[in-house]
C-alpha positions in Angstrom: -13.1 -16.8 -6.3 -11.6 -16.0 -2.9 -8.3 -14.3 -2.2 -6.8 -17.7 -1.2 -8.0 -19.4 -4.4 -6.6 -16.5 -6.5 -3.2 -16.8 -4.7 -3.0 -20.5 -5.4 -4.2 -20.1 -9.0 -1.9 -21.1 -11.8 -2.4 -17.7 -13.3 -3.2 -15.1 -10.7 -3.7 -11.5 -11.6 -1.1 -9.0 -10.4 -0.8 -8.6 -6.6 -1.4 -5.0 -5.6 0.4 -3.5 -2.6 -1.1 -0.4 -1.1 0.3 1.7 1.7 -1.2 4.0 4.3 1.0 6.4 6.2 -1.0 7.1 9.4 -0.1 10.6 10.7 -2.8 10.5 13.5 -0.2 10.7 16.3 0.5 14.2 15.0 -3.2 15.0 14.8 -3.1 14.8 11.0 -4.8 12.5 8.5 -3.2 9.8 6.4 -1.4 9.5 3.1 -2.5 6.7 0.7 0.0 5.6 -1.9 0.9 2.6 -4.1 3.5 1.6 -6.6 1.2 0.9 -9.5 -1.3 2.8 -11.6 -4.7 1.7 -12.9 -5.3 0.8 -16.6 -6.1 4.5 -17.3 -2.6 5.5 -16.0 -4.0 7.1 -12.9 -4.2 6.5 -9.2 -5.6 3.2 -7.9 -9.0 3.1 -6.0 -9.5 0.3 -3.5 -12.4 0.1 -1.1 -13.5 3.6 -2.2 -10.1 5.1 -1.2 -7.7 6.7 -3.8 -4.1 5.6 -3.5 -1.6 8.0 -5.2 0.5 6.1 -7.7 4.2 6.9 -7.2 7.5 5.0 -7.6 7.9 2.8 -4.5 10.2 -0.1 -3.6 9.3 -2.2 -0.6 11.2 -5.2 0.8 11.8 -7.1 4.0 8.2 -7.9 4.9 8.9 -11.6 5.4 7.3 -13.6 8.2 9.5 -15.3 10.7 8.7 -17.7 13.5 12.1 -17.4 15.3 15.1 -15.1 15.4 15.1 -11.4 14.9 12.0 -9.5 13.8 11.8 -8.4 10.2 12.8 -4.8 9.4 11.0 -3.8 6.2 12.3 -1.0 4.1 10.2 1.3 2.0 11.9 3.5 -0.6 9.4 6.1 -2.0 9.8 8.9 -4.5 9.3 12.4 -3.1 6.5 12.7 -5.6 5.5 16.4 -5.8 7.4 17.0 -2.6 4.7 15.3 -0.6 6.7 12.9 1.6 9.5 15.3 2.1 7.1 18.0 3.4 5.5 15.5 5.7 8.8 14.3 7.0 9.9 17.9 7.8 6.7 18.7 9.5 6.3 15.5 11.5 9.7 14.6 13.0 10.9 12.5 10.0 7.8 10.4 10.4 9.3 8.5 13.3 6.7 6.7 15.3 4.1 6.9 12.5 2.3 3.8 11.4 2.6 2.3 7.9 -0.1 -0.1 7.0 0.5 -2.4 4.0 -2.7 -3.6 2.3 -2.6 -6.3 -0.3 -5.1 -7.6 -2.8 -5.2 -8.7 -6.5 -5.9 -6.5 -9.4 -9.1 -8.4 -10.2 -10.6 -7.2 -6.9 -9.9 -3.5 -7.4 -12.9 -1.1 -7.6 -14.7 -0.9 -10.9 -13.7 2.7 -11.5 -10.1 1.6 -12.2 -11.0 -0.2 -15.4 -12.5 0.8 -18.8 -16.0 -0.7 -18.8 -15.9 -1.4 -15.0 -14.8 -4.6 -13.2 -17.3 -7.4 -12.7 -14.9 -9.2 -10.3 -14.5 -6.1 -8.0 -14.8 -7.2 -4.4 -13.7 -5.0 -1.5 -13.9 -8.0 0.9 -11.1 -10.0 -0.8 -7.7 -9.0 0.6 -4.9 -10.3 2.7 -4.7 -9.3 6.4 -3.3 -5.8 6.8 0.2 -5.5 8.2 1.0 -2.6 10.5 4.6 -1.4 11.0 6.0 1.6 12.9 8.6 4.0 11.3 11.7 3.8 13.3 13.9 6.1 11.2 14.1 7.9 7.9 17.5 7.1 6.3 17.5 9.9 3.7 
């Protein structure tokens, strides 16, 4: 079943939002995080990449055809001081890219599930959305 079929299904599995904070403009790597954990209670693995599970709230990603551009907001926990340290080191993250990746739970890598996942498919995802950090509010 394709991502479009799953999205239109009467009973789709949970949609998974994954985020990449790209620090390459500061000659650093990237941070991978998501707001959910896998069935083992650990981090989520998608396309072979591990996304740290932490409390996150994201909103404002709507698509508009006219008027002002959307201004998404991400509220993330300073889990183990990770984001706070990055913000202090890299100018409050201003100018860094945030990439939102979305798929459904049924397509996550097999390592996320007890006994594997026969429907795992790294090619089933919605188009990535790239946003630029304009400011850190607090």
